[in-house]
ChimeraX commands (.cxc) that place a marker at each C-alpha (Angstrom):
marker #1 position -9.92,-11.72,-15.89 radius 0.5
marker #1 position -9.90,-12.18,-12.13 radius 0.5
marker #1 position -7.65,-9.77,-10.25 radius 0.5
marker #1 position -6.63,-9.08,-6.67 radius 0.5
marker #1 position -5.03,-6.28,-4.73 radius 0.5
marker #1 position -2.45,-7.40,-2.16 radius 0.5
marker #1 position -1.92,-4.85,0.61 radius 0.5
marker #1 position 1.19,-6.23,2.30 radius 0.5
marker #1 position 2.26,-5.33,5.84 radius 0.5
marker #1 position 0.52,-1.95,5.83 radius 0.5
marker #1 position 0.40,-2.23,9.60 radius 0.5
marker #1 position 0.19,0.52,12.20 radius 0.5
marker #1 position 3.57,-0.01,13.85 radius 0.5
marker #1 position 5.41,-0.72,10.63 radius 0.5
marker #1 position 4.17,2.47,8.95 radius 0.5
marker #1 position 4.35,4.76,12.01 radius 0.5
marker #1 position 7.51,3.23,13.46 radius 0.5
marker #1 position 8.31,2.40,17.06 radius 0.5
marker #1 position 11.13,2.81,19.59 radius 0.5
marker #1 position 13.61,0.95,17.35 radius 0.5
marker #1 position 12.49,2.01,13.86 radius 0.5
marker #1 position 11.48,5.27,12.22 radius 0.5
marker #1 position 8.26,5.71,10.31 radius 0.5
marker #1 position 8.40,4.72,6.65 radius 0.5
marker #1 position 9.45,7.23,4.02 radius 0.5
marker #1 position 6.66,9.53,2.82 radius 0.5
marker #1 position 4.06,7.78,4.94 radius 0.5
marker #1 position 1.24,10.27,4.37 radius 0.5
marker #1 position 1.52,9.91,0.58 radius 0.5
marker #1 position 1.79,6.12,0.96 radius 0.5
marker #1 position -1.49,5.95,2.89 radius 0.5
marker #1 position -3.28,8.21,0.40 radius 0.5
marker #1 position -2.04,6.09,-2.51 radius 0.5
marker #1 position -2.98,2.79,-0.86 radius 0.5
marker #1 position -6.49,4.12,-0.24 radius 0.5
marker #1 position -6.70,5.28,-3.85 radius 0.5
marker #1 position -5.70,1.83,-5.11 radius 0.5
marker #1 position -8.21,0.14,-2.77 radius 0.5
marker #1 position -10.92,2.36,-4.25 radius 0.5
marker #1 position -9.81,1.35,-7.76 radius 0.5
marker #1 position -9.93,-2.34,-6.77 radius 0.5
marker #1 position -13.50,-1.98,-5.52 radius 0.5
marker #1 position -14.64,-0.27,-8.73 radius 0.5
marker #1 position -13.04,-3.05,-10.77 radius 0.5
marker #1 position -14.50,-5.78,-8.52 radius 0.5
marker #1 position -11.03,-7.08,-7.66 radius 0.5
marker #1 position -10.43,-8.99,-4.44 radius 0.5
marker #1 position -8.87,-6.86,-1.68 radius 0.5
marker #1 position -6.45,-8.89,0.41 radius 0.5
marker #1 position -4.51,-7.69,3.44 radius 0.5
marker #1 position -1.41,-9.61,4.46 radius 0.5
marker #1 position -0.13,-8.93,7.98 radius 0.5
marker #1 position 3.28,-9.88,9.36 radius 0.5
marker #1 position 3.10,-11.55,12.75 radius 0.5
marker #1 position 6.53,-10.11,13.63 radius 0.5
marker #1 position 5.06,-6.60,13.66 radius 0.5
marker #1 position 4.17,-5.64,17.25 radius 0.5
marker #1 position 4.69,-9.31,18.14 radius 0.5
marker #1 position 1.45,-10.10,16.30 radius 0.5
marker #1 position -0.75,-8.33,18.86 radius 0.5
marker #1 position -2.62,-5.14,19.61 radius 0.5
marker #1 position -3.15,-2.01,17.56 radius 0.5
marker #1 position 0.42,-2.00,16.24 radius 0.5
marker #1 position -0.24,-5.32,14.48 radius 0.5
marker #1 position -3.45,-4.13,12.80 radius 0.5
marker #1 position -3.75,-2.52,9.38 radius 0.5
marker #1 position -2.95,1.19,9.72 radius 0.5
marker #1 position -5.93,3.08,11.12 radius 0.5
marker #1 position -5.97,5.54,8.19 radius 0.5
marker #1 position -6.22,2.81,5.56 radius 0.5
marker #1 position -9.76,2.17,4.35 radius 0.5
marker #1 position -10.57,-1.49,4.88 radius 0.5
marker #1 position -13.60,-2.34,2.72 radius 0.5
marker #1 position -16.18,-3.67,5.15 radius 0.5
marker #1 position -17.33,-7.16,4.26 radius 0.5
marker #1 position -15.06,-7.29,1.19 radius 0.5
marker #1 position -11.56,-7.57,2.65 radius 0.5
marker #1 position -9.78,-10.84,3.31 radius 0.5
marker #1 position -6.87,-11.19,5.75 radius 0.5
marker #1 position -3.88,-13.54,5.80 radius 0.5
marker #1 position -1.25,-13.53,8.52 radius 0.5
marker #1 position 2.30,-14.64,7.80 radius 0.5
marker #1 position 5.45,-15.40,9.75 radius 0.5
marker #1 position 7.90,-15.16,6.84 radius 0.5
marker #1 position 9.00,-12.47,4.42 radius 0.5
marker #1 position 7.18,-14.34,1.65 radius 0.5
marker #1 position 3.41,-13.82,1.80 radius 0.5
marker #1 position 2.91,-17.19,0.08 radius 0.5
marker #1 position 5.04,-19.22,2.51 radius 0.5
marker #1 position 2.92,-21.42,4.80 radius 0.5
marker #1 position -0.19,-19.28,4.29 radius 0.5
marker #1 position -3.42,-20.03,2.43 radius 0.5
marker #1 position -2.86,-17.08,0.08 radius 0.5
marker #1 position -1.85,-19.11,-2.98 radius 0.5
marker #1 position -4.75,-21.59,-2.76 radius 0.5
marker #1 position -7.14,-18.68,-2.15 radius 0.5
marker #1 position -5.95,-16.93,-5.33 radius 0.5
marker #1 position -5.91,-20.14,-7.41 radius 0.5
marker #1 position -9.42,-21.10,-6.24 radius 0.5
marker #1 position -10.63,-17.76,-7.59 radius 0.5
marker #1 position -8.68,-18.08,-10.85 radius 0.5
marker #1 position -6.81,-14.83,-10.17 radius 0.5
marker #1 position -4.23,-14.12,-12.86 radius 0.5
marker #1 position -3.20,-10.51,-12.10 radius 0.5
marker #1 position -2.04,-9.06,-8.79 radius 0.5
marker #1 position -1.63,-5.40,-7.89 radius 0.5
marker #1 position 0.77,-4.98,-4.95 radius 0.5
marker #1 position 1.19,-2.17,-2.40 radius 0.5
marker #1 position 2.54,-1.98,1.16 radius 0.5
marker #1 position 5.75,-2.31,3.17 radius 0.5
marker #1 position 8.72,-2.79,3.28 radius 0.5
marker #1 position 10.07,-2.39,-0.22 radius 0.5
marker #1 position 13.27,-4.42,-0.03 radius 0.5
marker #1 position 11.80,-7.21,2.06 radius 0.5
marker #1 position 8.18,-8.30,1.79 radius 0.5
marker #1 position 7.27,-6.26,-1.30 radius 0.5
marker #1 position 10.25,-7.45,-3.37 radius 0.5
marker #1 position 9.65,-11.05,-2.26 radius 0.5
marker #1 position 5.91,-10.90,-3.02 radius 0.5
marker #1 position 6.48,-9.60,-6.54 radius 0.5
marker #1 position 9.07,-12.27,-7.34 radius 0.5
marker #1 position 7.15,-15.11,-5.68 radius 0.5
marker #1 position 3.95,-14.11,-7.47 radius 0.5
marker #1 position 5.58,-14.33,-10.91 radius 0.5
marker #1 position 6.98,-17.76,-10.02 radius 0.5
marker #1 position 3.52,-18.88,-8.91 radius 0.5
marker #1 position 1.80,-17.94,-12.17 radius 0.5
marker #1 position 0.66,-14.34,-11.72 radius 0.5
marker #1 position 1.34,-11.20,-13.68 radius 0.5
marker #1 position 2.06,-8.40,-11.21 radius 0.5
marker #1 position 1.61,-4.66,-11.18 radius 0.5
marker #1 position 3.71,-3.06,-8.46 radius 0.5
marker #1 position 2.45,0.40,-7.58 radius 0.5
marker #1 position 5.49,2.70,-7.90 radius 0.5
marker #1 position 4.24,5.15,-5.27 radius 0.5
marker #1 position 2.34,2.56,-3.23 radius 0.5
marker #1 position 5.17,0.94,-1.29 radius 0.5
marker #1 position 7.71,2.28,1.17 radius 0.5
marker #1 position 10.49,1.49,3.62 radius 0.5
marker #1 position 12.98,3.11,5.98 radius 0.5
marker #1 position 16.62,4.07,5.47 radius 0.5
marker #1 position 19.18,1.27,5.69 radius 0.5
marker #1 position 22.84,1.57,6.69 radius 0.5
marker #1 position 23.71,1.67,2.99 radius 0.5
marker #1 position 20.89,3.46,1.14 radius 0.5
marker #1 position 18.18,5.98,1.89 radius 0.5
marker #1 position 14.58,4.79,1.75 radius 0.5
marker #1 position 14.09,6.89,-1.37 radius 0.5
marker #1 position 17.04,5.15,-3.06 radius 0.5
marker #1 position 15.79,1.70,-2.03 radius 0.5
marker #1 position 12.34,2.44,-3.46 radius 0.5
marker #1 position 13.77,3.84,-6.72 radius 0.5
marker #1 position 16.10,0.86,-7.11 radius 0.5
marker #1 position 13.28,-1.66,-6.65 radius 0.5
marker #1 position 10.94,0.20,-8.97 radius 0.5
marker #1 position 13.65,0.09,-11.64 radius 0.5
marker #1 position 14.65,-3.54,-11.00 radius 0.5
marker #1 position 11.14,-4.96,-10.75 radius 0.5
marker #1 position 9.78,-3.21,-13.85 radius 0.5
marker #1 position 9.99,-5.96,-16.44 radius 0.5
marker #1 position 11.13,-8.64,-13.97 radius 0.5
marker #1 position 10.04,-11.92,-15.48 radius 0.5
marker #1 position 9.94,-15.65,-14.98 radius 0.5
marker #1 position 9.38,-16.66,-18.61 radius 0.5
marker #1 position 5.55,-16.76,-18.61 radius 0.5
marker #1 position 4.72,-14.12,-16.00 radius 0.5
marker #1 position 6.29,-10.81,-15.13 radius 0.5
marker #1 position 5.92,-7.56,-13.28 radius 0.5
marker #1 position 5.44,-3.99,-14.38 radius 0.5
marker #1 position 5.62,-0.85,-12.26 radius 0.5
marker #1 position 2.91,1.80,-12.60 radius 0.5
marker #1 position 1.78,4.89,-10.67 radius 0.5
marker #1 position -1.22,4.83,-8.32 radius 0.5
marker #1 position -3.17,7.22,-10.53 radius 0.5
marker #1 position -2.92,4.92,-13.58 radius 0.5
marker #1 position -5.68,2.38,-14.36 radius 0.5
marker #1 position -3.93,-0.41,-12.47 radius 0.5
marker #1 position -6.66,-2.98,-13.00 radius 0.5
marker #1 position -6.35,-2.64,-16.76 radius 0.5
marker #1 position -3.15,-4.70,-17.05 radius 0.5
marker #1 position -0.60,-3.85,-19.72 radius 0.5
marker #1 position 1.41,-7.08,-19.55 radius 0.5
marker #1 position 0.19,-8.39,-22.89 radius 0.5
marker #1 position 1.65,-5.33,-24.62 radius 0.5
marker #1 position 5.10,-6.60,-23.65 radius 0.5
marker #1 position 4.81,-10.34,-24.39 radius 0.5
marker link #1:1,2 radius 0.2
marker link #1:2,3 radius 0.2
marker link #1:3,4 radius 0.2
marker link #1:4,5 radius 0.2
marker link #1:5,6 radius 0.2
marker link #1:6,7 radius 0.2
marker link #1:7,8 radius 0.2
marker link #1:8,9 radius 0.2
marker link #1:9,10 radius 0.2
marker link #1:10,11 radius 0.2
marker link #1:11,12 radius 0.2
marker link #1:12,13 radius 0.2
marker link #1:13,14 radius 0.2
marker link #1:14,15 radius 0.2
marker link #1:15,16 radius 0.2
marker link #1:16,17 radius 0.2
marker link #1:17,18 radius 0.2
marker link #1:18,19 radius 0.2
marker link #1:19,20 radius 0.2
marker link #1:20,21 radius 0.2
marker link #1:21,22 radius 0.2
marker link #1:22,23 radius 0.2
marker link #1:23,24 radius 0.2
marker link #1:24,25 radius 0.2
marker link #1:25,26 radius 0.2
marker link #1:26,27 radius 0.2
marker link #1:27,28 radius 0.2
marker link #1:28,29 radius 0.2
marker link #1:29,30 radius 0.2
marker link #1:30,31 radius 0.2
marker link #1:31,32 radius 0.2
marker link #1:32,33 radius 0.2
marker link #1:33,34 radius 0.2
marker link #1:34,35 radius 0.2
marker link #1:35,36 radius 0.2
marker link #1:36,37 radius 0.2
marker link #1:37,38 radius 0.2
marker link #1:38,39 radius 0.2
marker link #1:39,40 radius 0.2
marker link #1:40,41 radius 0.2
marker link #1:41,42 radius 0.2
marker link #1:42,43 radius 0.2
marker link #1:43,44 radius 0.2
marker link #1:44,45 radius 0.2
marker link #1:45,46 radius 0.2
marker link #1:46,47 radius 0.2
marker link #1:47,48 radius 0.2
marker link #1:48,49 radius 0.2
marker link #1:49,50 radius 0.2
marker link #1:50,51 radius 0.2
marker link #1:51,52 radius 0.2
marker link #1:52,53 radius 0.2
marker link #1:53,54 radius 0.2
marker link #1:54,55 radius 0.2
marker link #1:55,56 radius 0.2
marker link #1:56,57 radius 0.2
marker link #1:57,58 radius 0.2
marker link #1:58,59 radius 0.2
marker link #1:59,60 radius 0.2
marker link #1:60,61 radius 0.2
marker link #1:61,62 radius 0.2
marker link #1:62,63 radius 0.2
marker link #1:63,64 radius 0.2
marker link #1:64,65 radius 0.2
marker link #1:65,66 radius 0.2
marker link #1:66,67 radius 0.2
marker link #1:67,68 radius 0.2
marker link #1:68,69 radius 0.2
marker link #1:69,70 radius 0.2
marker link #1:70,71 radius 0.2
marker link #1:71,72 radius 0.2
marker link #1:72,73 radius 0.2
marker link #1:73,74 radius 0.2
marker link #1:74,75 radius 0.2
marker link #1:75,76 radius 0.2
marker link #1:76,77 radius 0.2
marker link #1:77,78 radius 0.2
marker link #1:78,79 radius 0.2
marker link #1:79,80 radius 0.2
marker link #1:80,81 radius 0.2
marker link #1:81,82 radius 0.2
marker link #1:82,83 radius 0.2
marker link #1:83,84 radius 0.2
marker link #1:84,85 radius 0.2
marker link #1:85,86 radius 0.2
marker link #1:86,87 radius 0.2
marker link #1:87,88 radius 0.2
marker link #1:88,89 radius 0.2
marker link #1:89,90 radius 0.2
marker link #1:90,91 radius 0.2
marker link #1:91,92 radius 0.2
marker link #1:92,93 radius 0.2
marker link #1:93,94 radius 0.2
marker link #1:94,95 radius 0.2
marker link #1:95,96 radius 0.2
marker link #1:96,97 radius 0.2
marker link #1:97,98 radius 0.2
marker link #1:98,99 radius 0.2
marker link #1:99,100 radius 0.2
marker link #1:100,101 radius 0.2
marker link #1:101,102 radius 0.2
marker link #1:102,103 radius 0.2
marker link #1:103,104 radius 0.2
marker link #1:104,105 radius 0.2
marker link #1:105,106 radius 0.2
marker link #1:106,107 radius 0.2
marker link #1:107,108 radius 0.2
marker link #1:108,109 radius 0.2
marker link #1:109,110 radius 0.2
marker link #1:110,111 radius 0.2
marker link #1:111,112 radius 0.2
marker link #1:112,113 radius 0.2
marker link #1:113,114 radius 0.2
marker link #1:114,115 radius 0.2
marker link #1:115,116 radius 0.2
marker link #1:116,117 radius 0.2
marker link #1:117,118 radius 0.2
marker link #1:118,119 radius 0.2
marker link #1:119,120 radius 0.2
marker link #1:120,121 radius 0.2
marker link #1:121,122 radius 0.2
marker link #1:122,123 radius 0.2
marker link #1:123,124 radius 0.2
marker link #1:124,125 radius 0.2
marker link #1:125,126 radius 0.2
marker link #1:126,127 radius 0.2
marker link #1:127,128 radius 0.2
marker link #1:128,129 radius 0.2
marker link #1:129,130 radius 0.2
marker link #1:130,131 radius 0.2
marker link #1:131,132 radius 0.2
marker link #1:132,133 radius 0.2
marker link #1:133,134 radius 0.2
marker link #1:134,135 radius 0.2
marker link #1:135,136 radius 0.2
marker link #1:136,137 radius 0.2
marker link #1:137,138 radius 0.2
marker link #1:138,139 radius 0.2
marker link #1:139,140 radius 0.2
marker link #1:140,141 radius 0.2
marker link #1:141,142 radius 0.2
marker link #1:142,143 radius 0.2
marker link #1:143,144 radius 0.2
marker link #1:144,145 radius 0.2
marker link #1:145,146 radius 0.2
marker link #1:146,147 radius 0.2
marker link #1:147,148 radius 0.2
marker link #1:148,149 radius 0.2
marker link #1:149,150 radius 0.2
marker link #1:150,151 radius 0.2
marker link #1:151,152 radius 0.2
marker link #1:152,153 radius 0.2
marker link #1:153,154 radius 0.2
marker link #1:154,155 radius 0.2
marker link #1:155,156 radius 0.2
marker link #1:156,157 radius 0.2
marker link #1:157,158 radius 0.2
marker link #1:158,159 radius 0.2
marker link #1:159,160 radius 0.2
marker link #1:160,161 radius 0.2
marker link #1:161,162 radius 0.2
marker link #1:162,163 radius 0.2
marker link #1:163,164 radius 0.2
marker link #1:164,165 radius 0.2
marker link #1:165,166 radius 0.2
marker link #1:166,167 radius 0.2
marker link #1:167,168 radius 0.2
marker link #1:168,169 radius 0.2
marker link #1:169,170 radius 0.2
marker link #1:170,171 radius 0.2
marker link #1:171,172 radius 0.2
marker link #1:172,173 radius 0.2
marker link #1:173,174 radius 0.2
marker link #1:174,175 radius 0.2
marker link #1:175,176 radius 0.2
marker link #1:176,177 radius 0.2
marker link #1:177,178 radius 0.2
marker link #1:178,179 radius 0.2
marker link #1:179,180 radius 0.2
marker link #1:180,181 radius 0.2
marker link #1:181,182 radius 0.2
marker link #1:182,183 radius 0.2
marker link #1:183,184 radius 0.2
marker link #1:184,185 radius 0.2
marker link #1:185,186 radius 0.2
view
């Protein structure tokens, strides 16, 4: 089975914050967990794909780049830049995954209620089973909910989310994420 890790919007300015936005909730743990999942992906020979949002830091400079504490596998990482919330919209991500016969995606990154939620749902629609890493995505407080509540809500809602043939499960970073459990639930 071909698999890929999608590291979505794990960008310097998004994780650390800026003049208008705070840093994401539990950022130190987030970075550690993302690095742990990248290491798992490499052991399992899964593709490691970074998706960057061009709205972050206006698509320029250090703020736009993947966070400096995240381990980018040299010579093994692929990058896609997007302008929309949906990582698949007007990018070459879907053809890239289809060309490699990827059937399972592991997803980490930011922000939970925006690009992470959309990626999980869009992936199931586009023919992928998804493992969302419970402690591998984060966000900031909204006017309605705390970041912690937003994350908990999405972990609950997206565990078992399905589109008939493909669905998502939520697992912890320390679980064997590249040993999918989707077939146990079909």
